[in-house]
N, CA, C and O of each residue as an XYZ file, in Angstrom:
468
protein
N    -191.356     -0.968    -65.050
C    -192.180     -0.574    -66.185
C    -191.334     -0.704    -67.456
O    -190.191     -0.248    -67.500
N    -191.902     -1.325    -68.479
C    -191.180     -1.512    -69.730
C    -191.140     -0.214    -70.531
O    -191.869      0.734    -70.238
N    -190.289     -0.185    -71.531
C    -190.184      0.982    -72.410
C    -191.526      1.264    -73.090
O    -191.947      2.416    -73.188
N    -192.191      0.211    -73.554
C    -193.495      0.401    -74.205
C    -194.516      0.975    -73.233
O    -195.275      1.877    -73.588
N    -194.538      0.460    -72.020
C    -195.474      0.974    -71.017
C    -195.207      2.447    -70.712
O    -196.142      3.226    -70.527
N    -193.940      2.822    -70.660
C    -193.590      4.228    -70.411
C    -194.065      5.119    -71.558
O    -194.558      6.224    -71.327
N    -193.918      4.642    -72.779
C    -194.386      5.421    -73.931
C    -195.903      5.561    -73.932
O    -196.434      6.624    -74.254
N    -196.595      4.490    -73.574
C    -198.060      4.544    -73.487
C    -198.477      5.526    -72.395
O    -199.414      6.302    -72.584
N    -197.796      5.496    -71.265
C    -198.096      6.425    -70.182
C    -197.839      7.872    -70.630
O    -198.627      8.767    -70.327
N    -196.749      8.090    -71.342
C    -196.436      9.431    -71.859
C    -197.532      9.904    -72.816
O    -197.948     11.061    -72.767
N    -197.990      9.016    -73.672
C    -199.065      9.336    -74.602
C    -200.305      9.764    -73.819
O    -200.865     10.830    -74.076
N    -200.730      8.948    -72.878
C    -201.953      9.221    -72.108
C    -201.839     10.512    -71.300
O    -202.766     11.323    -71.290
N    -200.721     10.702    -70.631
C    -200.548     11.900    -69.811
C    -200.614     13.173    -70.653
O    -201.191     14.175    -70.229
N    -200.031     13.130    -71.829
C    -199.997     14.328    -72.654
C    -201.314     14.587    -73.375
O    -201.646     15.740    -73.648
N    -202.063     13.548    -73.686
C    -203.414     13.763    -74.218
C    -204.259     14.457    -73.146
O    -204.936     15.447    -73.425
N    -204.213     13.937    -71.933
C    -204.983     14.530    -70.834
C    -204.536     15.965    -70.572
O    -205.371     16.846    -70.366
N    -203.234     16.206    -70.579
C    -202.719     17.548    -70.327
C    -203.135     18.512    -71.435
O    -203.452     19.669    -71.158
N    -203.138     18.054    -72.677
C    -203.591     18.911    -73.777
C    -205.051     19.314    -73.570
O    -205.403     20.483    -73.726
N    -205.884     18.364    -73.223
C    -207.301     18.646    -72.985
C    -207.459     19.684    -71.880
O    -208.245     20.622    -72.014
N    -206.726     19.520    -70.803
C    -206.812     20.460    -69.683
C    -206.391     21.865    -70.113
O    -207.030     22.844    -69.727
N    -205.341     21.973    -70.895
C    -204.882     23.284    -71.360
C    -205.921     23.932    -72.275
O    -206.142     25.141    -72.204
N    -206.548     23.147    -73.119
C    -207.588     23.679    -74.005
C    -208.754     24.206    -73.167
O    -209.282     25.283    -73.442
N    -209.152     23.449    -72.152
C    -210.249     23.893    -71.283
C    -209.904     25.186    -70.546
O    -210.784     25.981    -70.215
N    -208.612     25.383    -70.295
C    -208.173     26.601    -69.608
C    -207.830     27.722    -70.592
O    -207.309     28.763    -70.192
N    -208.118     27.510    -71.862
C    -207.939     28.564    -72.853
C    -206.534     28.730    -73.383
O    -206.221     29.762    -73.978
N    -205.681     27.748    -73.185
C    -204.304     27.876    -73.648
C    -203.994     26.852    -74.736
O    -203.444     25.783    -74.471
N    -204.357     27.203    -75.954
C    -204.090     26.307    -77.085
C    -202.594     26.116    -77.291
O    -202.160     25.021    -77.647
N    -201.798     27.158    -77.076
C    -200.349     27.050    -77.285
C    -199.731     26.013    -76.352
O    -198.912     25.199    -76.778
N    -200.123     26.043    -75.082
C    -199.625     25.038    -74.138
C    -200.161     23.654    -74.510
O    -199.457     22.651    -74.387
N    -201.402     23.614    -74.961
C    -201.976     22.344    -75.405
C    -201.202     21.755    -76.570
O    -200.992     20.544    -76.636
N    -200.780     22.610    -77.484
C    -200.014     22.134    -78.639
C    -198.680     21.513    -78.233
O    -198.210     20.579    -78.882
N    -198.074     22.021    -77.173
C    -196.822     21.410    -76.686
C    -197.069     19.978    -76.233
O    -196.249     19.092    -76.476
N    -198.202     19.757    -75.573
C    -198.535     18.397    -75.140
C    -198.866     17.515    -76.338
O    -198.548     16.326    -76.338
N    -199.497     18.082    -77.350
C    -199.789     17.317    -78.564
C    -198.496     16.832    -79.203
O    -198.414     15.682    -79.633
N    -197.495     17.685    -79.270
C    -196.203     17.278    -79.843
C    -195.605     16.115    -79.059
O    -194.966     15.231    -79.630
N    -195.819     16.126    -77.753
C    -195.261     15.057    -76.914
C    -195.987     13.733    -77.134
O    -195.342     12.686    -77.193
N    -197.320     13.757    -77.256
C    -197.991     12.463    -77.487
C    -197.765     11.983    -78.907
O    -197.734     10.776    -79.148
N    -197.608     12.892    -79.848
C    -197.258     12.489    -81.218
C    -195.876     11.843    -81.240
O    -195.669     10.846    -81.932
N    -194.941     12.399    -80.496
C    -193.599     11.816    -80.407
C    -193.652     10.431    -79.765
O    -192.957      9.513    -80.201
N    -194.472     10.285    -78.737
C    -194.617      8.978    -78.084
C    -195.175      7.961    -79.076
O    -194.703      6.825    -79.137
N    -196.183      8.369    -79.855
C    -196.743      7.438    -80.834
C    -195.718      7.092    -81.911
O    -195.605      5.934    -82.314
N    -194.981      8.081    -82.370
C    -193.945      7.808    -83.371
C    -192.934      6.790    -82.850
O    -192.494      5.908    -83.587
N    -192.574      6.918    -81.589
C    -191.634      5.959    -81.012
C    -192.280      4.584    -80.850
O    -191.633      3.564    -81.087
N    -193.545      4.550    -80.450
C    -194.249      3.263    -80.368
C    -194.263      2.566    -81.729
O    -194.110      1.347    -81.810
N    -194.446      3.342    -82.792
C    -194.477      2.760    -84.146
C    -193.159      2.110    -84.527
O    -193.141      1.198    -85.355
N    -192.057      2.558    -83.942
C    -190.765      1.937    -84.267
C    -190.718      0.486    -83.792
O    -189.879     -0.292    -84.245
N    -191.615      0.127    -82.885
C    -191.718     -1.252    -82.401
C    -192.704     -2.069    -83.241
O    -192.980     -3.227    -82.926
N    -193.229     -1.471    -84.301
C    -194.178     -2.155    -85.171
C    -195.497     -2.412    -84.477
O    -195.964     -1.601    -83.676
N    -196.093     -3.550    -84.793
C    -197.398     -3.868    -84.228
C    -197.358     -4.059    -82.716
O    -198.367     -3.852    -82.042
N    -196.213     -4.447    -82.178
C    -196.097     -4.580    -80.719
C    -196.295     -3.216    -80.049
O    -196.925     -3.126    -78.995
N    -195.765     -2.171    -80.652
C    -195.951     -0.822    -80.111
C    -197.391     -0.366    -80.222
O    -197.937      0.249    -79.307
N    -197.998     -0.676    -81.360
C    -199.406     -0.314    -81.546
C    -200.281     -1.087    -80.561
O    -201.187     -0.517    -79.952
N    -200.016     -2.365    -80.407
C    -200.797     -3.178    -79.471
C    -200.663     -2.661    -78.045
O    -201.622     -2.712    -77.274
N    -199.484     -2.164    -77.689
C    -199.291     -1.619    -76.344
C    -200.212     -0.423    -76.117
O    -200.739     -0.249    -75.018
N    -200.411      0.401    -77.144
C    -201.273      1.573    -77.024
C    -202.742      1.189    -76.856
O    -203.523      1.953    -76.289
N    -203.114      0.023    -77.341
C    -204.514     -0.414    -77.277
C    -205.024     -0.574    -75.849
O    -206.236     -0.600    -75.636
N    -204.135     -0.682    -74.869
C    -204.608     -0.772    -73.480
C    -205.368      0.496    -73.085
O    -206.156      0.483    -72.140
N    -205.127      1.580    -73.807
C    -205.808      2.834    -73.482
C    -207.266      2.846    -73.926
O    -207.986      3.797    -73.620
N    -207.716      1.829    -74.631
C    -209.128      1.743    -75.013
C    -210.027      1.680    -73.785
O    -211.223      1.959    -73.879
N    -209.472      1.322    -72.649
C    -210.260      1.234    -71.406
C    -209.801      2.258    -70.368
O    -210.126      2.131    -69.188
N    -209.067      3.246    -70.790
C    -208.589      4.290    -69.876
C    -209.784      5.009    -69.253
O    -210.820      5.140    -69.905
N    -209.666      5.476    -68.011
C    -210.789      6.167    -67.373
C    -211.190      7.478    -68.061
O    -212.343      7.896    -67.956
N    -210.271      8.121    -68.749
C    -210.581      9.390    -69.419
C    -211.011      9.142    -70.857
O    -210.322      8.459    -71.615
N    -212.149      9.703    -71.221
C    -212.672      9.541    -72.572
C    -211.731     10.135    -73.624
O    -211.551      9.548    -74.691
N    -211.130     11.295    -73.332
C    -210.237     11.914    -74.315
C    -209.054     11.016    -74.643
O    -208.615     10.962    -75.792
N    -208.539     10.318    -73.653
C    -207.414      9.401    -73.866
C    -207.870      8.197    -74.688
O    -207.172      7.771    -75.609
N    -209.038      7.651    -74.357
C    -209.564      6.513    -75.134
C    -209.752      6.902    -76.598
O    -209.373      6.158    -77.502
N    -210.343      8.077    -76.820
C    -210.619      8.532    -78.186
C    -209.328      8.729    -78.969
O    -209.233      8.317    -80.125
N    -208.341      9.350    -78.351
C    -207.096      9.595    -79.076
C    -206.386      8.293    -79.412
O    -205.867      8.140    -80.518
N    -206.356      7.362    -78.482
C    -205.739      6.060    -78.766
C    -206.486      5.365    -79.904
O    -205.867      4.809    -80.812
N    -207.801      5.399    -79.852
C    -208.604      4.768    -80.914
C    -208.370      5.451    -82.256
O    -208.300      4.786    -83.289
N    -208.251      6.765    -82.245
C    -208.014      7.499    -83.486
C    -206.704      7.052    -84.133
O    -206.639      6.874    -85.350
N    -205.678      6.873    -83.333
C    -204.385      6.467    -83.873
C    -204.338      4.993    -84.262
O    -203.498      4.594    -85.068
N    -205.225      4.188    -83.704
C    -205.175      2.741    -83.967
C    -206.251      2.248    -84.925
O    -206.464      1.040    -85.033
N    -206.926      3.140    -85.615
C    -208.017      2.720    -86.507
C    -207.571      1.720    -87.571
O    -208.285      0.753    -87.837
N    -206.436      1.925    -88.169
C    -205.983      0.990    -89.210
C    -205.577     -0.353    -88.613
O    -205.875     -1.405    -89.178
N    -204.905     -0.316    -87.485
C    -204.356     -1.527    -86.885
C    -205.388     -2.351    -86.118
O    -205.373     -3.580    -86.189
N    -206.270     -1.697    -85.398
C    -207.277     -2.377    -84.569
C    -208.655     -1.810    -84.902
O    -209.352     -1.293    -84.029
N    -209.037     -1.912    -86.168
C    -210.196     -1.214    -86.708
C    -211.472     -1.424    -85.906
O    -212.089     -0.451    -85.474
N    -211.873     -2.646    -85.701
C    -213.163     -2.900    -85.053
C    -213.181     -2.394    -83.617
O    -214.144     -1.752    -83.197
N    -212.128     -2.677    -82.863
C    -212.069     -2.222    -81.474
C    -212.061     -0.702    -81.398
O    -212.754     -0.106    -80.574
N    -211.273     -0.086    -82.264
C    -211.174      1.380    -82.270
C    -212.510      2.013    -82.638
O    -212.910      3.007    -82.033
N    -213.199      1.452    -83.616
C    -214.492      2.002    -84.016
C    -215.502      1.931    -82.876
O    -216.298      2.853    -82.702
N    -215.483      0.862    -82.107
C    -216.393      0.741    -80.956
C    -216.137      1.883    -79.972
O    -217.079      2.512    -79.490
N    -214.877      2.146    -79.676
C    -214.527      3.231    -78.746
C    -214.999      4.562    -79.310
O    -215.609      5.360    -78.598
N    -214.719      4.804    -80.587
C    -215.079      6.080    -81.205
C    -216.589      6.252    -81.311
O    -217.105      7.341    -81.061
N    -217.297      5.202    -81.674
C    -218.756      5.296    -81.794
C    -219.400      5.565    -80.433
O    -220.357      6.333    -80.338
N    -218.881      4.939    -79.392
C    -219.400      5.196    -78.044
C    -219.150      6.658    -77.657
O    -220.049      7.338    -77.161
N    -217.949      7.123    -77.883
C    -217.601      8.501    -77.524
C    -218.407      9.516    -78.323
O    -218.787     10.563    -77.800
N    -218.666      9.210    -79.576
C    -219.391     10.130    -80.450
C    -220.818     10.366    -79.970
O    -221.443     11.347    -80.372
N    -221.340      9.495    -79.127
C    -222.684      9.656    -78.585
C    -222.727     10.675    -77.450
O    -223.798     11.123    -77.041
N    -221.542     11.036    -76.947
C    -221.475     11.951    -75.823
C    -221.399     13.398    -76.255
O    -221.845     13.768    -77.341
N    -220.825     14.209    -75.382
C    -220.691     15.641    -75.640
C    -219.269     16.070    -75.318
O    -218.527     15.338    -74.664
N    -218.898     17.233    -75.770
C    -217.596     17.789    -75.457
C    -216.566     17.520    -76.530
O    -216.874     17.018    -77.610
N    -215.326     17.869    -76.201
C    -214.236     17.744    -77.168
C    -213.982     16.309    -77.607
O    -213.731     16.057    -78.786
N    -214.044     15.372    -76.676
C    -213.796     13.977    -77.022
C    -214.842     13.469    -78.014
O    -214.510     12.762    -78.964
N    -216.091     13.828    -77.792
C    -217.158     13.411    -78.704
C    -216.952     14.027    -80.083
O    -217.096     13.348    -81.099
N    -216.619     15.296    -80.114
C    -216.364     15.966    -81.386
C    -215.190     15.323    -82.117
O    -215.256     15.094    -83.324
N    -214.123     15.035    -81.389
C    -212.968     14.370    -81.986
C    -213.316     12.999    -82.520
O    -212.857     12.614    -83.595
N    -214.123     12.258    -81.780
C    -214.538     10.923    -82.223
C    -215.372     11.011    -83.492
O    -215.178     10.229    -84.423
N    -216.304     11.963    -83.529
C    -217.147     12.121    -84.721
C    -216.303     12.472    -85.944
O    -216.505     11.918    -87.025
N    -215.370     13.382    -85.771
C    -214.540     13.806    -86.899
C    -213.632     12.674    -87.371
O    -213.427     12.497    -88.572
N    -213.096     11.920    -86.438
C    -212.236     10.791    -86.797
C    -213.021      9.748    -87.587
O    -212.544      9.248    -88.605
N    -214.220      9.423    -87.121
C    -215.049      8.456    -87.849
C    -215.406      8.973    -89.232
O    -215.408      8.204    -90.194
N    -215.708     10.254    -89.351
C    -216.020     10.852    -90.650
C    -214.822     10.739    -91.586
O    -214.965     10.345    -92.744
N    -213.646     11.085    -91.082
C    -212.436     10.997    -91.905
C    -212.162      9.553    -92.333
O    -211.739      9.308    -93.463
N    -212.401      8.609    -91.439
C    -212.196      7.189    -91.747
C    -213.144      6.763    -92.883
O    -212.724      6.127    -93.849
N    -214.420      7.125    -92.747
C    -215.427      6.744    -93.736
C    -215.149      7.397    -95.096
O    -215.406      6.802    -96.142
N    -214.626      8.620    -95.068
C    -214.344      9.338    -96.323
C    -213.004      8.955    -96.928
O    -212.683      9.374    -98.040
N    -212.214      8.160    -96.205
C    -210.924      7.737    -96.711
C    -209.827      8.791    -96.569
O    -208.800      8.715    -97.245
N    -210.043      9.779    -95.687
C    -209.044     10.824    -95.512
C    -208.244     10.665    -94.209
O    -207.360     11.474    -93.927
N    -208.544      9.642    -93.427
C    -207.822      9.371    -92.186
C    -206.385      8.978    -92.527
O    -206.169      8.169    -93.429
N    -205.411      9.530    -91.828
C    -204.011      9.214    -92.146
C    -203.088      9.323    -90.934
O    -201.943      9.750    -91.077
N    -203.555      8.952    -89.760
C    -202.713      9.076    -88.571
C    -201.622      8.012    -88.489
O    -200.570      8.259    -87.899
N    -201.847      6.858    -89.055
C    -200.869      5.760    -89.010
C    -200.947      4.993    -90.332
O    -201.429      3.861    -90.367
N    -200.475      5.608    -91.417
C    -200.593      4.942    -92.722
C    -199.822      3.619    -92.756
O    -198.842      3.432    -92.035
N    -200.280      2.735    -93.588
C    -199.638      1.407    -93.723
C    -198.248      1.543    -94.297
O    -197.557      0.542    -94.483
């Protein structure tokens, strides 16, 4: 497994773990996982567009929360693909749908800033 693949796996695992902790009522534990996927994304960014492109494989991840989070972080870099993922998720229910709706709203309002240029 390459370094990029390991970082993508770390991102996905920690997004899923954060969601599970939130469902179990532990926001504090969820926040620890958020810090880990944020760190993984920061490290992916050090590889430039190659790191961002590596994260795009999560657009087809089996878990909706992972797809949504990857799309949220890649909106600037892979706008059309990310919007498709977010728009699909926004039609659903639950935390992933809410996150997708909010991300799209922030993008449309120009307040999105997860991966500034």
